[in-house]
SERO-4910 file (N, C-alpha, C, O; in steps of 0.05 Angstrom, whole numbers):
BEGIN
 pado doro    nc1    nc2    nc3   cac1   cac2   cac3    cc1    cc2    cc3    oc1    oc2    oc3
  Unk    A    823   2031   2125    836   2013   2143    823   1986   2142    798   1984   2141
  Unk    A    839   1964   2141    827   1938   2139    836   1921   2163    857   1927   2175
  Unk    A    821   1900   2168    827   1882   2190    825   1854   2181    811   1849   2161
  Unk    A    839   1835   2194    837   1807   2186    809   1797   2191    797   1803   2211
  Unk    A    798   1781   2173    772   1769   2176    774   1741   2186    795   1728   2184
  Unk    A    751   1731   2197    751   1703   2208    753   1683   2185    759   1660   2190
  Unk    A    749   1692   2160    750   1674   2137    778   1675   2124    782   1662   2104
  Unk    A    796   1689   2137    823   1690   2126    826   1710   2104    846   1709   2090
  Unk    A    806   1727   2099    807   1747   2078    809   1774   2091    802   1778   2114
  Unk    A    819   1794   2075    820   1821   2085    792   1831   2090    774   1827   2074
  Unk    A    787   1843   2114    761   1852   2121    760   1882   2127    780   1894   2134
  Unk    A    737   1893   2123    732   1921   2128    731   1925   2159    717   1910   2173
  Unk    A    746   1944   2169    747   1949   2198    721   1961   2208    716   1960   2232
  Unk    A    704   1972   2191    679   1985   2200    656   1965   2201    643   1962   2222
  Unk    A    651   1951   2179    628   1932   2179    637   1904   2185    620   1886   2189
  Unk    A    663   1899   2186    674   1873   2193    668   1851   2172    671   1827   2178
  Unk    A    661   1859   2148    656   1840   2127    680   1838   2109    696   1856   2107
  Unk    A    684   1815   2096    705   1813   2076    703   1835   2056    681   1844   2049
  Unk    A    725   1845   2045    726   1868   2028    706   1866   2005    694   1886   1997
  Unk    A    704   1842   1993    687   1839   1970    657   1842   1977    640   1847   1959
  Unk    A    650   1839   2002    622   1841   2010    618   1864   2030    599   1863   2046
  Unk    A    635   1883   2030    633   1906   2048    606   1920   2045    596   1924   2023
  Unk    A    594   1927   2068    568   1940   2069    568   1970   2069    547   1983   2066
  Unk    A    591   1982   2073    593   2010   2080    580   2028   2059    568   2049   2066
  Unk    A    581   2021   2034    569   2038   2013    539   2038   2015    526   2056   2003
  Unk    A    527   2018   2028    498   2016   2030    487   2031   2054    463   2036   2056
  Unk    A    504   2039   2073    495   2050   2098    480   2077   2094    491   2095   2080
  Unk    A    457   2079   2105    441   2104   2104    434   2112   2133    415   2102   2144
  Unk    A    450   2131   2145    444   2139   2172    415   2148   2175    405   2164   2160
  Unk    A    401   2136   2195    372   2140   2198    366   2151   2225    372   2138   2245
  Unk    A    354   2175   2226    348   2187   2252    326   2171   2267    306   2163   2255
  Unk    A    331   2168   2293    311   2154   2310    316   2161   2339    338   2170   2346
  Unk    A    295   2158   2355    297   2164   2384    299   2138   2401    312   2138   2422
  Unk    A    285   2117   2392    284   2092   2407    312   2079   2408    325   2076   2387
  Unk    A    320   2070   2431    345   2054   2433    339   2026   2424    318   2015   2431
  Unk    A    357   2014   2410    354   1987   2400    377   1969   2412    400   1976   2408
  Unk    A    369   1948   2425    388   1928   2435    383   1902   2420    362   1890   2422
  Unk    A    403   1893   2405    401   1868   2390    417   1847   2405    441   1849   2409
  Unk    A    403   1826   2413    416   1802   2426    420   1782   2403    400   1769   2395
  Unk    A    444   1779   2394    450   1763   2370    462   1736   2377    481   1734   2392
  Unk    A    449   1715   2366    461   1688   2369    487   1687   2354    490   1698   2333
  Unk    A    508   1674   2366    534   1673   2354    534   1663   2325    550   1672   2309
  Unk    A    517   1644   2318    516   1634   2291    507   1655   2271    515   1654   2248
  Unk    A    491   1674   2280    482   1695   2261    504   1715   2255    505   1726   2233
  Unk    A    522   1719   2274    544   1737   2270    561   1729   2246    573   1746   2233
  Unk    A    563   1703   2241    580   1693   2220    565   1690   2193    577   1681   2173
  Unk    A    540   1697   2192    524   1694   2168    526   1719   2150    520   1741   2158
  Unk    A    536   1715   2125    538   1737   2106    510   1748   2099    508   1771   2091
  Unk    A    489   1731   2103    462   1740   2097    449   1755   2120    426   1765   2117
  Unk    A    462   1757   2142    450   1770   2166    448   1800   2161    466   1813   2150
  Unk    A    426   1811   2170    420   1840   2165    428   1858   2188    425   1883   2185
  Unk    A    438   1848   2210    443   1864   2233    466   1884   2229    466   1906   2239
  Unk    A    486   1876   2214    509   1894   2209    500   1920   2196    508   1941   2204
  Unk    A    482   1918   2176    471   1941   2163    454   1958   2182    455   1982   2182
  Unk    A    439   1944   2199    422   1958   2219    440   1973   2238    434   1996   2245
  Unk    A    460   1960   2248    478   1973   2269    492   1997   2257    494   2018   2271
  Unk    A    500   1996   2233    515   2019   2221    496   2042   2214    504   2065   2212
  Unk    A    470   2036   2210    451   2056   2201    437   2070   2224    429   2093   2221
  Unk    A    435   2057   2247    421   2069   2270    442   2077   2291    459   2062   2300
  Unk    A    441   2103   2299    460   2113   2318    457   2101   2346    477   2098   2360
  Unk    A    433   2094   2353    427   2084   2380    421   2054   2379    400   2045   2387
  Unk    A    440   2039   2368    436   2010   2365    460   1996   2377    483   2000   2368
  Unk    A    455   1979   2396    476   1963   2410    472   1934   2403    449   1923   2405
  Unk    A    493   1920   2395    492   1892   2389    508   1876   2409    532   1882   2412
  Unk    A    496   1857   2422    510   1839   2441    508   1811   2431    486   1800   2428
  Unk    A    531   1798   2427    531   1771   2416    533   1751   2438    550   1754   2456
  Unk    A    516   1730   2438    518   1709   2458    493   1692   2457    471   1702   2451
  Unk    A    496   1666   2464    473   1648   2465    461   1648   2492    437   1645   2496
  Unk    A    478   1650   2513    469   1650   2540    482   1674   2555    506   1680   2551
  Unk    A    466   1687   2571    476   1711   2585    472   1708   2615    452   1698   2624
  Unk    A    492   1716   2630    490   1715   2659    467   1733   2668    464   1755   2657
  Unk    A    451   1725   2687    428   1741   2696    435   1770   2702    420   1788   2695
  Unk    A    457   1774   2717    464   1801   2725    471   1819   2701    462   1842   2699
  Unk    A    486   1807   2682    494   1822   2658    469   1828   2641    467   1850   2630
  Unk    A    451   1809   2638    427   1813   2622    409   1835   2635    398   1852   2621
  Unk    A    406   1834   2661    390   1855   2674    402   1882   2669    387   1901   2665
  Unk    A    428   1885   2670    441   1910   2665    436   1920   2636    433   1944   2631
  Unk    A    435   1901   2617    430   1909   2589    401   1917   2585    395   1936   2570
  Unk    A    383   1903   2598    354   1907   2593    343   1931   2609    324   1944   2599
  Unk    A    354   1936   2632    342   1956   2649    361   1979   2655    376   1979   2675
  Unk    A    361   1999   2637    377   2022   2641    361   2044   2654    337   2046   2649
  Unk    A    373   2060   2671    358   2081   2685    343   2100   2665    355   2108   2645
  Unk    A    318   2105   2672    303   2123   2655    293   2112   2629    283   2127   2612
  Unk    A    295   2085   2626    286   2073   2601    263   2054   2606    261   2041   2627
  Unk    A    245   2053   2587    223   2033   2587    230   2012   2566    230   2018   2542
  Unk    A    236   1987   2575    246   1967   2557    224   1948   2548    209   1938   2565
  Unk    A    222   1943   2522    202   1925   2510    217   1905   2493    238   1910   2482
  Unk    A    205   1881   2492    217   1859   2475    200   1857   2449    176   1855   2450
  Unk    A    214   1858   2427    201   1854   2401    200   1824   2396    220   1812   2388
  Unk    A    176   1813   2399    173   1784   2396    143   1777   2395    128   1790   2409
  Unk    A    136   1758   2379    107   1751   2377     97   1737   2402    112   1724   2417
  Unk    A     71   1739   2407     58   1725   2429     51   1697   2418     33   1693   2403
  Unk    A     67   1677   2427     64   1649   2417     58   1631   2440     66   1636   2463
  Unk    A     43   1608   2435     36   1590   2457     60   1580   2472     58   1576   2497
  Unk    A     83   1575   2459    106   1564   2473    118   1585   2492    133   1577   2511
  Unk    A    113   1610   2487    124   1632   2504    104   1655   2505    108   1675   2492
  Unk    A     82   1651   2520     61   1672   2520     72   1699   2530     89   1700   2548
  Unk    A     62   1720   2519     70   1747   2528     58   1752   2556     35   1745   2561
  Unk    A     73   1765   2574     61   1772   2600     41   1795   2597     42   1809   2577
  Unk    A     24   1799   2617      6   1822   2616     23   1847   2613     42   1851   2628
  Unk    A     15   1864   2595     32   1888   2589     15   1913   2588     -9   1912   2583
  Unk    A     27   1936   2594     13   1961   2591      9   1967   2561     20   1952   2544
  Unk    A     -6   1988   2554     -9   1994   2526     18   1999   2513     37   2007   2526
  Unk    A     19   1993   2487     45   1996   2472     56   2024   2476     41   2044   2475
  Unk    A     82   2027   2480     94   2053   2485     96   2069   2459     93   2059   2437
  Unk    A    100   2095   2463    105   2113   2440    129   2130   2447    131   2141   2469
  Unk    A    148   2131   2429    173   2146   2434    168   2176   2430    171   2186   2408
  Unk    A    161   2189   2452    157   2218   2451    181   2231   2462    200   2218   2472
  Unk    A    181   2258   2462    205   2273   2471    210   2268   2501    233   2270   2510
  Unk    A    189   2261   2516    193   2257   2545    197   2228   2553    200   2222   2577
  Unk    A    197   2209   2534    199   2181   2541    221   2168   2524    222   2171   2499
  Unk    A    239   2153   2537    259   2138   2523    252   2109   2523    251   2096   2545
  Unk    A    247   2097   2500    240   2069   2498    264   2054   2490    279   2062   2472
  Unk    A    269   2031   2502    291   2013   2495    278   1987   2484    263   1974   2497
  Unk    A    285   1981   2459    273   1959   2445    293   1936   2444    314   1939   2431
  Unk    A    287   1913   2456    304   1890   2455    295   1872   2433    271   1866   2430
  Unk    A    314   1863   2416    308   1847   2392    326   1822   2393    351   1825   2397
  Unk    A    315   1799   2389    331   1774   2388    337   1768   2358    319   1766   2342
  Unk    A    362   1766   2352    371   1759   2325    380   1731   2324    403   1724   2332
  Unk    A    363   1713   2314    369   1684   2313    348   1671   2295    328   1684   2287
  Unk    A    352   1646   2288    332   1631   2275    308   1628   2294    310   1633   2318
  Unk    A    284   1621   2282    261   1619   2299    265   1600   2323    258   1607   2345
  Unk    A    276   1577   2318    280   1557   2339    299   1567   2360    295   1564   2384
  Unk    A    321   1579   2351    341   1589   2370    332   1613   2386    338   1617   2409
  Unk    A    316   1630   2372    305   1654   2387    286   1645   2409    287   1657   2431
  Unk    A    270   1625   2403    251   1615   2424    267   1603   2447    259   1607   2470
  Unk    A    288   1588   2441    304   1577   2462    317   1599   2479    318   1597   2504
  Unk    A    327   1619   2466    340   1641   2481    319   1655   2499    325   1662   2522
  Unk    A    295   1658   2489    274   1670   2505    267   1653   2530    264   1663   2552
  Unk    A    263   1627   2525    256   1609   2547    278   1605   2567    272   1600   2591
  Unk    A    303   1608   2559    325   1604   2578    333   1630   2593    350   1629   2610
  Unk    A    320   1652   2587    326   1677   2600    301   1689   2612    287   1704   2598
  Unk    A    294   1684   2637    270   1694   2649    267   1725   2647    245   1735   2645
  Unk    A    289   1739   2648    288   1768   2647    278   1777   2620    264   1798   2619
  Unk    A    284   1763   2599    273   1769   2573    244   1763   2571    228   1779   2562
  Unk    A    236   1740   2581    209   1731   2579    190   1749   2596    166   1751   2590
  Unk    A    201   1762   2616    184   1779   2634    180   1807   2622    163   1822   2633
  Unk    A    194   1814   2601    191   1841   2590    164   1845   2577    153   1826   2565
  Unk    A    152   1868   2578    128   1874   2562    136   1870   2532    158   1876   2524
  Unk    A    117   1861   2517    123   1852   2490    110   1870   2469     87   1878   2471
  Unk    A    126   1877   2449    116   1891   2425    114   1871   2403    134   1858   2395
  Unk    A     90   1869   2392     85   1849   2371     77   1862   2345     61   1881   2345
  Unk    A     88   1852   2323     80   1862   2297     55   1846   2288     57   1823   2281
  Unk    A     32   1859   2288      7   1845   2283      7   1834   2255     -2   1811   2251
  Unk    A     16   1849   2235     16   1840   2207     41   1849   2194     41   1870   2180
  Unk    A     63   1834   2197     88   1843   2185     86   1847   2156     73   1832   2142
  Unk    A     99   1868   2146    100   1873   2117    114   1850   2102    131   1837   2114
  Unk    A    106   1845   2077    120   1824   2062    150   1828   2062    160   1850   2058
  Unk    A    165   1806   2066    194   1808   2068    208   1805   2041    198   1791   2023
  Unk    A    230   1819   2038    247   1815   2015    268   1794   2020    282   1786   2002
  Unk    A    269   1784   2045    290   1766   2053    288   1738   2041    309   1724   2039
  Unk    A    264   1730   2032    261   1703   2021    278   1698   1996    282   1676   1988
  Unk    A    287   1720   1984    304   1717   1960    331   1704   1967    344   1692   1950
  Unk    A    339   1706   1993    365   1695   2000    364   1676   2024    383   1662   2030
  Unk    A    341   1675   2038    340   1659   2062    312   1648   2067    293   1663   2067
  Unk    A    311   1621   2070    285   1608   2074    274   1615   2102    289   1620   2120
  Unk    A    247   1614   2104    234   1619   2130    214   1596   2135    202   1586   2117
  Unk    A    212   1589   2161    194   1567   2168    166   1577   2173    147   1562   2172
  Unk    A    163   1603   2180    137   1614   2186    130   1636   2166    148   1651   2156
  Unk    A    105   1639   2159     96   1658   2139    101   1687   2149    105   1705   2132
  Unk    A    101   1691   2175    104   1719   2186    133   1725   2192    138   1746   2205
  Unk    A    152   1708   2185    180   1714   2191    191   1734   2172    187   1733   2148
  Unk    A    206   1754   2183    219   1774   2167    248   1776   2178    254   1764   2199
  Unk    A    264   1791   2164    292   1795   2174    291   1812   2199    272   1827   2205
  Unk    A    313   1811   2214    315   1827   2239    314   1857   2232    302   1872   2246
  Unk    A    327   1864   2210    326   1893   2202    297   1901   2196    288   1922   2205
  Unk    A    283   1885   2180    255   1893   2173    237   1894   2197    221   1913   2200
  Unk    A    240   1875   2215    223   1875   2239    229   1899   2257    211   1912   2267
  Unk    A    255   1906   2260    262   1929   2276    252   1954   2264    242   1972   2278
  Unk    A    255   1957   2238    245   1981   2224    215   1984   2228    205   2006   2233
  Unk    A    200   1962   2225    171   1964   2228    164   1971   2257    145   1986   2261
  Unk    A    179   1961   2276    174   1968   2304    180   1997   2309    165   2011   2324
  Unk    A    201   2008   2297    207   2036   2301    186   2054   2288    179   2075   2298
  Unk    A    174   2045   2266    152   2059   2253    128   2060   2272    114   2080   2274
  Unk    A    122   2037   2286    101   2036   2305    105   2055   2329     87   2069   2338
  Unk    A    130   2056   2338    137   2071   2362    139   2101   2357    130   2117   2373
  Unk    A    150   2108   2333    156   2136   2328    138   2150   2308    139   2174   2305
  Unk    A    122   2134   2294    103   2146   2275    118   2159   2252    139   2150   2244
  Unk    A    105   2180   2240    116   2193   2216    144   2205   2221    158   2211   2201
  Unk    A    152   2209   2246    179   2221   2251    201   2202   2242    223   2211   2237
  Unk    A    195   2176   2240    215   2157   2232    212   2151   2202    192   2141   2193
  Unk    A    233   2158   2186    233   2153   2157    248   2128   2151    272   2127   2151
  Unk    A    233   2107   2145    245   2080   2141    254   2076   2112    269   2058   2107
  Unk    A    245   2093   2094    250   2088   2065    279   2084   2057    286   2065   2044
  Unk    A    297   2102   2066    325   2099   2057    338   2073   2067    353   2060   2053
  Unk    A    332   2065   2092    343   2041   2103    331   2016   2089    346   1997   2084
  Unk    A    306   2016   2084    294   1993   2070    304   1991   2042    307   1969   2031
  Unk    A    309   2014   2029    320   2013   2002    348   2001   2003    355   1985   1986
  Unk    A    364   2009   2023    391   1998   2026    389   1968   2031    406   1953   2020
  Unk    A    370   1959   2047    367   1931   2052    360   1916   2026    369   1894   2022
  Unk    A    342   1928   2010    335   1915   1985    360   1911   1967    362   1890   1954
  Unk    A    377   1931   1967    401   1928   1950    421   1908   1962    436   1894   1948
  Unk    A    421   1907   1989    437   1886   2003    428   1858   1995    444   1841   1988
  Unk    A    402   1854   1996    391   1828   1989    397   1821   1959    404   1798   1953
  Unk    A    394   1841   1942    399   1836   1913    428   1829   1909    434   1812   1892
  Unk    A    447   1841   1924    475   1835   1921    481   1807   1931    496   1792   1918
  Unk    A    470   1799   1953    474   1771   1963    462   1751   1944    475   1731   1938
  Unk    A    438   1757   1933    425   1738   1914    443   1735   1889    445   1713   1878
  Unk    A    454   1757   1880    471   1755   1856    496   1738   1861    504   1723   1843
  Unk    A    507   1740   1885    531   1724   1891    524   1694   1894    541   1677   1892
  Unk    A    498   1689   1900    490   1661   1904    483   1647   1878    481   1622   1878
  Unk    A    480   1662   1857    472   1649   1831    494   1632   1821    518   1639   1823
  Unk    A    487   1609   1809    507   1592   1796    524   1607   1776    513   1623   1760
  Unk    A    550   1603   1777    568   1617   1759    577   1644   1768    592   1657   1753
  Unk    A    568   1653   1792    576   1679   1801    606   1680   1809    618   1701   1809
  Unk    A    617   1656   1815    645   1655   1823    650   1662   1852    673   1663   1860
  Unk    A    629   1668   1867    633   1676   1895    629   1652   1914    610   1636   1910
  Unk    A    645   1650   1934    642   1629   1954    638   1642   1981    641   1628   2002
  Unk    A    631   1668   1982    627   1682   2007    603   1670   2022    583   1664   2009
  Unk    A    606   1667   2048    583   1659   2065    571   1683   2079    552   1680   2094
***
């Protein structure tokens, strides 16, 4: 089944990408316990290089909410679900210091952790954090030493520790769930996604997909 795309091309109804850049063949369902909430900036939703579509299709407990500004009541409802401990995946930076937090959580059988992730450029993610006090007040999960990113092949980064939203989320899930979380199939799929985008960006590829 296909659906109209925003680019005027036939789109896949599942991944919402134009047919020529459909992600569905790359999807690797990955078992996990931690709930993932992605707050996605509207500009990222339209980026063919964005990794969230692959993340959403691969993780069963992944919710994506698109918006630059969220009403306080709606955001509170997203962040604070009954029986959940919600953490924000974001670095502790001088412009937005992390609040005092309890020790980092661990997703055990008796604890449900909800991980909030901001999907935006560095500048826009910081603005979203500063404009939403409920986000800034969350205990923060920080990746002390992010693994080298494969994303630089298709997208420039302003900071040395910047990685894709998919890579950051996967590393956070590894921290939370330990050996029970097998990241290899999803990271392999992401590598092939990056390689495909890079190939379409090469001069002479004939592709004009964004």
